[in-house]
N, CA, C and O of each residue as an XYZ file, in Angstrom:
544
protein
N     -18.863    -30.191    -23.576
C     -18.958    -30.146    -25.025
C     -18.041    -29.051    -25.545
O     -18.123    -27.905    -25.103
N     -17.181    -29.396    -26.468
C     -16.259    -28.452    -27.062
C     -16.867    -27.933    -28.360
O     -17.287    -28.713    -29.215
N     -16.910    -26.613    -28.498
C     -17.520    -26.026    -29.686
C     -16.547    -26.103    -30.869
O     -15.387    -26.485    -30.717
N     -17.047    -25.736    -32.035
C     -16.227    -25.752    -33.248
C     -15.094    -24.736    -33.151
O     -13.999    -24.968    -33.665
N     -15.362    -23.596    -32.482
C     -14.325    -22.580    -32.346
C     -13.163    -23.084    -31.499
O     -12.001    -22.841    -31.824
N     -13.475    -23.781    -30.421
C     -12.432    -24.326    -29.565
C     -11.679    -25.431    -30.278
O     -10.457    -25.521    -30.163
N     -12.390    -26.272    -31.013
C     -11.753    -27.369    -31.736
C     -10.839    -26.861    -32.846
O      -9.917    -27.567    -33.253
N     -11.078    -25.656    -33.339
C     -10.207    -25.098    -34.371
C      -8.872    -24.649    -33.782
O      -7.883    -24.561    -34.510
N      -8.819    -24.364    -32.474
C      -7.596    -23.898    -31.843
C      -6.802    -25.012    -31.172
O      -5.572    -25.022    -31.223
N      -7.504    -25.943    -30.546
C      -6.835    -27.011    -29.808
C      -7.730    -28.249    -29.811
O      -8.957    -28.146    -29.810
N      -7.087    -29.427    -29.815
C      -7.840    -30.671    -29.782
C      -7.057    -31.665    -28.941
O      -5.826    -31.655    -28.936
N      -7.767    -32.510    -28.240
C      -7.121    -33.522    -27.414
C      -7.155    -34.846    -28.167
O      -8.221    -35.362    -28.504
N      -5.970    -35.380    -28.422
C      -5.859    -36.681    -29.081
C      -5.670    -37.747    -28.000
O      -5.657    -37.439    -26.808
N      -5.526    -38.978    -28.421
C      -5.386    -40.067    -27.448
C      -4.055    -40.018    -26.716
O      -3.968    -40.436    -25.561
N      -3.010    -39.512    -27.377
C      -1.701    -39.503    -26.740
C      -1.118    -38.105    -26.539
O       0.041    -37.979    -26.143
N      -1.897    -37.054    -26.802
C      -1.366    -35.717    -26.606
C      -2.338    -34.620    -26.987
O      -3.526    -34.853    -27.209
N      -1.793    -33.418    -27.056
C      -2.553    -32.210    -27.384
C      -2.158    -31.781    -28.787
O      -0.969    -31.718    -29.103
N      -3.128    -31.488    -29.625
C      -2.870    -31.024    -30.984
C      -3.230    -29.543    -31.051
O      -4.386    -29.167    -30.857
N      -2.231    -28.709    -31.327
C      -2.457    -27.275    -31.507
C      -2.705    -26.999    -32.973
O      -2.038    -27.581    -33.828
N      -3.631    -26.141    -33.281
C      -4.034    -25.791    -34.650
C      -4.385    -27.033    -35.464
O      -3.732    -27.298    -36.474
N      -5.387    -27.795    -35.061
C      -5.697    -29.033    -35.775
C      -6.211    -28.826    -37.192
O      -6.135    -29.747    -38.005
N      -6.735    -27.635    -37.516
C      -7.271    -27.407    -38.860
C      -6.220    -26.877    -39.834
O      -6.465    -26.826    -41.040
N      -5.053    -26.481    -39.323
C      -4.030    -25.946    -40.219
C      -3.169    -27.070    -40.777
O      -3.273    -28.218    -40.347
N      -2.322    -26.729    -41.732
C      -1.445    -27.728    -42.337
C      -0.330    -28.131    -41.377
O       0.096    -29.286    -41.354
N       0.133    -27.176    -40.591
C       1.200    -27.450    -39.633
C       0.568    -27.776    -38.284
O       0.235    -26.876    -37.514
N       0.408    -29.040    -38.009
C      -0.202    -29.481    -36.758
C       0.902    -29.764    -35.746
O       1.765    -30.612    -35.974
N       0.866    -29.051    -34.635
C       1.813    -29.298    -33.564
C       1.171    -30.248    -32.571
O       0.109    -29.953    -32.024
N       1.804    -31.379    -32.337
C       1.286    -32.323    -31.360
C       2.266    -32.398    -30.198
O       3.466    -32.600    -30.385
N       1.733    -32.234    -29.008
C       2.523    -32.283    -27.800
C       2.088    -33.515    -27.015
O       0.933    -33.587    -26.596
N       2.969    -34.480    -26.803
C       2.572    -35.657    -26.035
C       2.325    -35.311    -24.568
O       2.921    -34.380    -24.026
N       1.440    -36.072    -23.942
C       1.129    -35.833    -22.526
C       2.356    -36.032    -21.643
O       2.451    -35.435    -20.571
N       3.293    -36.864    -22.083
C       4.486    -37.109    -21.267
C       5.409    -35.900    -21.210
O       6.224    -35.796    -20.293
N       5.300    -34.979    -22.173
C       6.144    -33.782    -22.189
C       5.540    -32.608    -21.437
O       6.238    -31.627    -21.182
N       4.276    -32.677    -21.077
C       3.588    -31.542    -20.456
C       3.811    -31.570    -18.941
O       3.543    -32.574    -18.281
N       4.307    -30.447    -18.404
C       4.474    -30.318    -16.953
C       3.268    -29.611    -16.338
O       2.728    -30.066    -15.330
N       2.844    -28.495    -16.946
C       1.705    -27.722    -16.451
C       0.914    -27.178    -17.624
O       1.445    -26.983    -18.718
N      -0.356    -26.938    -17.379
C      -1.213    -26.272    -18.363
C      -2.171    -25.383    -17.591
O      -2.803    -25.825    -16.631
N      -2.278    -24.131    -18.010
C      -3.174    -23.202    -17.334
C      -3.499    -22.021    -18.244
O      -2.898    -21.846    -19.304
N      -4.464    -21.215    -17.803
C      -4.843    -19.987    -18.506
C      -4.296    -18.815    -17.711
O      -4.544    -18.701    -16.510
N      -3.551    -17.943    -18.381
C      -3.046    -16.745    -17.717
C      -3.854    -15.540    -18.182
O      -4.282    -15.456    -19.333
N      -4.046    -14.621    -17.258
C      -4.824    -13.414    -17.525
C      -3.868    -12.227    -17.553
O      -3.108    -12.006    -16.610
N      -3.912    -11.475    -18.631
C      -3.091    -10.273    -18.763
C      -4.011     -9.063    -18.743
O      -4.945     -8.957    -19.537
N      -3.726     -8.152    -17.815
C      -4.534     -6.947    -17.698
C      -3.740     -5.758    -18.217
O      -2.517     -5.700    -18.090
N      -4.450     -4.833    -18.794
C      -3.820     -3.633    -19.349
C      -4.104     -2.433    -18.451
O      -4.561     -1.391    -18.921
N      -3.835     -2.584    -17.175
C      -4.151     -1.527    -16.220
C      -3.206     -0.335    -16.343
O      -3.629      0.799    -16.120
N      -1.942     -0.558    -16.692
C      -0.987      0.537    -16.767
C      -1.382      1.551    -17.833
O      -1.301      2.756    -17.598
N      -1.798      1.089    -18.976
C      -2.194      1.982    -20.064
C      -3.412      2.797    -19.667
O      -3.480      3.996    -19.938
N      -4.376      2.145    -19.024
C      -5.592      2.854    -18.634
C      -5.325      3.885    -17.539
O      -5.853      4.996    -17.578
N      -4.508      3.510    -16.573
C      -4.200      4.462    -15.504
C      -3.401      5.643    -16.024
O      -3.628      6.776    -15.598
N      -2.467      5.399    -16.940
C      -1.706      6.511    -17.502
C      -2.607      7.419    -18.337
O      -2.416      8.635    -18.351
N      -3.593      6.837    -19.037
C      -4.543      7.653    -19.782
C      -5.353      8.540    -18.830
O      -5.540      9.728    -19.092
N      -5.829      7.963    -17.736
C      -6.614      8.750    -16.785
C      -5.782      9.837    -16.112
O      -6.279     10.942    -15.893
N      -4.545      9.547    -15.785
C      -3.678     10.561    -15.170
C      -3.398     11.684    -16.166
O      -3.432     12.860    -15.805
N      -3.123     11.322    -17.419
C      -2.899     12.337    -18.446
C      -4.129     13.199    -18.689
O      -4.024     14.411    -18.874
N      -5.287     12.564    -18.686
C      -6.515     13.327    -18.893
C      -6.816     14.224    -17.698
O      -7.349     15.322    -17.862
N      -6.474     13.758    -16.488
C      -6.665     14.584    -15.303
C      -5.758     15.813    -15.346
O      -6.179     16.906    -14.966
N      -4.533     15.646    -15.800
C      -3.620     16.784    -15.938
C      -4.155     17.754    -16.988
O      -4.089     18.970    -16.810
N      -4.688     17.209    -18.085
C      -5.301     18.060    -19.112
C      -6.477     18.846    -18.521
O      -6.667     20.019    -18.844
N      -7.257     18.203    -17.663
C      -8.392     18.884    -17.027
C      -7.909     20.004    -16.116
O      -8.513     21.076    -16.080
N      -6.839     19.771    -15.388
C      -6.286     20.825    -14.529
C      -5.773     22.000    -15.345
O      -5.930     23.151    -14.937
N      -5.169     21.731    -16.482
C      -4.697     22.803    -17.369
C      -5.893     23.581    -17.913
O      -5.842     24.805    -18.033
N      -6.965     22.868    -18.240
C      -8.173     23.546    -18.724
C      -8.747     24.450    -17.637
O      -9.214     25.548    -17.938
N      -8.722     24.014    -16.399
C      -9.230     24.841    -15.302
C      -8.392     26.106    -15.138
O      -8.917     27.168    -14.802
N      -7.107     25.989    -15.372
C      -6.215     27.123    -15.147
C      -6.261     28.134    -16.293
O      -6.276     29.340    -16.047
N      -6.284     27.664    -17.531
C      -6.082     28.573    -18.656
C      -7.301     28.807    -19.535
O      -7.305     29.754    -20.321
N      -8.323     27.991    -19.431
C      -9.498     28.177    -20.281
C     -10.640     28.777    -19.475
O     -10.553     28.940    -18.258
N     -11.699     29.097    -20.178
C     -12.834     29.697    -19.482
C     -13.615     28.636    -18.701
O     -13.330     27.444    -18.812
N     -14.560     29.057    -17.946
C     -15.276     28.190    -17.024
C     -16.112     27.129    -17.735
O     -16.192     25.992    -17.270
N     -16.739     27.489    -18.862
C     -17.593     26.527    -19.562
C     -16.788     25.334    -20.085
O     -17.206     24.185    -19.942
N     -15.640     25.612    -20.688
C     -14.807     24.516    -21.186
C     -14.234     23.679    -20.048
O     -14.051     22.471    -20.194
N     -13.953     24.310    -18.931
C     -13.432     23.572    -17.780
C     -14.489     22.628    -17.212
O     -14.181     21.484    -16.880
N     -15.726     23.095    -17.098
C     -16.805     22.245    -16.595
C     -17.055     21.093    -17.583
O     -17.264     19.951    -17.173
N     -17.030     21.401    -18.862
C     -17.210     20.368    -19.883
C     -16.084     19.322    -19.808
O     -16.339     18.126    -19.941
N     -14.863     19.768    -19.597
C     -13.726     18.860    -19.494
C     -13.838     17.986    -18.246
O     -13.517     16.799    -18.307
N     -14.275     18.527    -17.142
C     -14.460     17.742    -15.914
C     -15.572     16.718    -16.111
O     -15.463     15.591    -15.630
N     -16.623     17.089    -16.800
C     -17.717     16.157    -17.079
C     -17.235     14.995    -17.950
O     -17.560     13.838    -17.681
N     -16.459     15.303    -18.992
C     -15.932     14.248    -19.853
C     -14.963     13.357    -19.078
O     -14.957     12.142    -19.277
N     -14.146     13.936    -18.199
C     -13.228     13.142    -17.381
C     -13.986     12.169    -16.488
O     -13.604     11.004    -16.382
N     -15.041     12.625    -15.854
C     -15.801     11.736    -14.963
C     -16.496     10.622    -15.756
O     -16.570      9.488    -15.284
N     -17.001     10.929    -16.947
C     -17.621      9.892    -17.785
C     -16.568      8.872    -18.224
O     -16.823      7.669    -18.180
N     -15.394      9.338    -18.645
C     -14.315      8.421    -19.036
C     -13.868      7.547    -17.869
O     -13.595      6.360    -18.046
N     -13.795      8.131    -16.690
C     -13.387      7.372    -15.505
C     -14.378      6.250    -15.214
O     -13.971      5.130    -14.905
N     -15.656      6.534    -15.309
C     -16.686      5.517    -15.051
C     -16.660      4.441    -16.128
O     -16.747      3.255    -15.810
N     -16.542      4.826    -17.386
C     -16.547      3.863    -18.482
C     -15.312      2.964    -18.432
O     -15.429      1.749    -18.590
N     -14.146      3.540    -18.216
C     -12.918      2.746    -18.194
C     -12.923      1.777    -17.023
O     -12.452      0.648    -17.167
N     -13.439      2.180    -15.873
C     -13.482      1.272    -14.728
C     -14.535      0.187    -14.883
O     -14.440     -0.850    -14.226
N     -15.524      0.390    -15.720
C     -16.559     -0.632    -15.890
C     -16.215     -1.645    -16.982
O     -16.751     -2.753    -16.975
N     -15.334     -1.293    -17.916
C     -14.980     -2.203    -18.994
C     -13.943     -3.222    -18.528
O     -13.183     -2.972    -17.592
N     -13.928     -4.358    -19.190
C     -13.013     -5.441    -18.859
C     -11.908     -5.481    -19.906
O     -12.121     -5.963    -21.019
N     -10.734     -4.978    -19.554
C      -9.611     -4.946    -20.483
C      -8.642     -6.065    -20.139
O      -7.531     -5.812    -19.672
N      -9.061     -7.295    -20.368
C      -8.220     -8.444    -20.080
C      -8.047     -9.269    -21.344
O      -8.937     -9.334    -22.191
N      -6.899     -9.888    -21.452
C      -6.678    -10.846    -22.523
C      -6.270    -12.168    -21.880
O      -5.628    -12.186    -20.830
N      -6.643    -13.258    -22.511
C      -6.421    -14.587    -21.957
C      -5.502    -15.382    -22.869
O      -5.619    -15.337    -24.094
N      -4.581    -16.115    -22.240
C      -3.646    -16.946    -22.990
C      -3.587    -18.331    -22.363
O      -3.532    -18.479    -21.142
N      -3.598    -19.330    -23.220
C      -3.405    -20.702    -22.780
C      -1.903    -20.953    -22.751
O      -1.222    -20.803    -23.765
N      -1.391    -21.337    -21.585
C       0.035    -21.606    -21.440
C       0.248    -23.080    -21.158
O      -0.347    -23.652    -20.245
N       1.103    -23.675    -21.956
C       1.497    -25.065    -21.762
C       2.984    -25.048    -21.436
O       3.807    -24.661    -22.265
N       3.318    -25.471    -20.225
C       4.707    -25.527    -19.785
C       5.178    -26.965    -19.950
O       4.613    -27.891    -19.368
N       6.226    -27.134    -20.754
C       6.771    -28.466    -20.995
C       7.791    -28.806    -19.918
O       8.214    -27.935    -19.157
N       8.181    -30.060    -19.856
C       9.125    -30.509    -18.838
C      10.527    -29.953    -19.058
O      11.319    -29.911    -18.116
N      10.851    -29.531    -20.266
C      12.150    -28.912    -20.527
C      12.094    -27.390    -20.344
O      12.952    -26.670    -20.855
N      11.073    -26.901    -19.609
C      10.851    -25.486    -19.266
C      10.563    -24.599    -20.469
O      10.709    -23.381    -20.376
N      10.168    -25.162    -21.564
C       9.723    -24.377    -22.710
C       8.245    -24.046    -22.518
O       7.465    -24.901    -22.098
N       7.863    -22.823    -22.819
C       6.481    -22.376    -22.638
C       5.859    -22.140    -24.000
O       6.414    -21.425    -24.834
N       4.702    -22.748    -24.219
C       3.933    -22.544    -25.451
C       2.701    -21.748    -25.072
O       1.905    -22.176    -24.237
N       2.549    -20.582    -25.692
C       1.404    -19.720    -25.409
C       0.504    -19.647    -26.623
O       0.963    -19.591    -27.764
N      -0.773    -19.650    -26.351
C      -1.770    -19.525    -27.410
C      -2.831    -18.559    -26.913
O      -3.430    -18.769    -25.858
N      -3.056    -17.521    -27.663
C      -4.073    -16.537    -27.279
C      -5.452    -17.121    -27.523
O      -5.717    -17.708    -28.572
N      -6.326    -16.952    -26.539
C      -7.673    -17.493    -26.663
C      -8.673    -16.354    -26.560
O      -8.443    -15.391    -25.830
N      -9.769    -16.454    -27.274
C     -10.798    -15.408    -27.208
C     -11.490    -15.401    -25.848
O     -11.597    -16.427    -25.176
N     -11.946    -14.240    -25.472
C     -12.597    -14.075    -24.176
C     -13.875    -14.899    -24.076
O     -14.203    -15.412    -23.007
N     -14.591    -15.026    -25.179
C     -15.864    -15.747    -25.126
C     -15.676    -17.258    -24.994
O     -16.620    -17.965    -24.642
N     -14.463    -17.764    -25.273
C     -14.217    -19.204    -25.195
C     -13.422    -19.616    -23.963
O     -13.000    -20.769    -23.872
N     -13.206    -18.716    -23.019
C     -12.342    -19.050    -21.893
C     -12.929    -20.167    -21.029
O     -12.174    -20.974    -20.485
N     -14.241    -20.233    -20.891
C     -14.836    -21.288    -20.073
C     -14.746    -22.647    -20.766
O     -14.615    -23.674    -20.099
N     -14.815    -22.660    -22.079
C     -14.645    -23.919    -22.801
C     -13.207    -24.405    -22.699
O     -12.963    -25.610    -22.645
N     -12.251    -23.476    -22.672
C     -10.866    -23.876    -22.515
C     -10.592    -24.400    -21.112
O      -9.683    -25.208    -20.922
N     -11.350    -23.959    -20.145
C     -11.203    -24.496    -18.790
C     -11.572    -25.974    -18.774
O     -10.915    -26.766    -18.098
N     -12.618    -26.357    -19.512
C     -12.969    -27.780    -19.588
C     -11.887    -28.576    -20.321
O     -11.594    -29.714    -19.955
N     -11.293    -27.970    -21.364
C     -10.208    -28.636    -22.077
C      -9.015    -28.835    -21.143
O      -8.391    -29.896    -21.142
N      -8.704    -27.818    -20.358
C      -7.587    -27.909    -19.416
C      -7.855    -29.002    -18.383
O      -6.951    -29.757    -18.026
N      -9.085    -29.085    -17.908
C      -9.417    -30.144    -16.942
C      -9.256    -31.530    -17.559
O      -8.784    -32.451    -16.892
N      -9.641    -31.687    -18.813
C      -9.458    -32.972    -19.496
C      -7.979    -33.315    -19.633
O      -7.586    -34.463    -19.428
N      -7.154    -32.322    -19.980
C      -5.720    -32.558    -20.118
C      -5.119    -32.917    -18.762
O      -4.287    -33.819    -18.675
N      -5.531    -32.223    -17.709
C      -5.019    -32.535    -16.368
C      -5.423    -33.943    -15.937
O      -4.643    -34.638    -15.286
N      -6.625    -34.364    -16.292
C      -7.038    -35.739    -15.987
C      -6.160    -36.743    -16.729
O      -5.766    -37.763    -16.164
N      -5.855    -36.456    -17.996
C      -4.980    -37.330    -18.771
C      -3.575    -37.370    -18.162
O      -2.939    -38.424    -18.110
N      -3.095    -36.194    -17.698
C      -1.770    -36.150    -17.075
C      -1.744    -36.982    -15.799
O      -0.767    -37.685    -15.541
N      -2.810    -36.913    -14.994
C      -2.874    -37.702    -13.775
C      -2.952    -39.197    -14.091
O      -2.339    -40.011    -13.401
N      -3.697    -39.553    -15.123
C      -3.794    -40.964    -15.511
C      -2.441    -41.486    -15.978
O      -2.072    -42.617    -15.662
N      -1.691    -40.663    -16.736
C      -0.370    -41.075    -17.219
C       0.627    -41.181    -16.071
O       1.479    -42.069    -16.069
N       0.525    -40.281    -15.095
C       1.467    -40.343    -13.974
C       1.186    -41.522    -13.060
O       2.120    -42.109    -12.514
N      -0.099    -41.889    -12.878
C      -0.409    -43.063    -12.055
C      -0.114    -44.358    -12.789
O       0.154    -45.377    -12.152
N      -0.158    -44.340    -14.113
C       0.146    -45.540    -14.884
C       1.637    -45.862    -14.840
O       2.015    -47.032    -14.905
N       2.481    -44.853    -14.731
C       3.915    -45.094    -14.659
C       4.363    -45.519    -13.278
O       5.431    -46.116    -13.136
N       3.573    -45.226    -12.254
C       3.939    -45.651    -10.893
C       3.603    -47.083    -10.721
O       3.828    -47.646     -9.649
């Protein structure tokens, strides 16, 4: 079952995929033009690691030049930040449609709808397989 949120971003028609079906500019991609469709995951690990390294350097400076109470407080905050950052999920998801002419169409999808988009992708892949067996 596709929810209203998913249907607002993408819809499967009888002969193709309709992007932004609720907007005035409807992009329709025929199944014959689609080579691949998948969800890509982008992680923001570099930003988080650089933040932790910078904060660790700040903590070392606090140990060297500040008094003991501020240094202990800074180490405590560093350890809390380290635990929180490692427990959070900093990922973004994008629906990628690769066409046969090697053009890539990307659409950002919300994290809460990623499982619904997996069902949409499976439906599109089934349609692609049906179209490829029909031409043989």
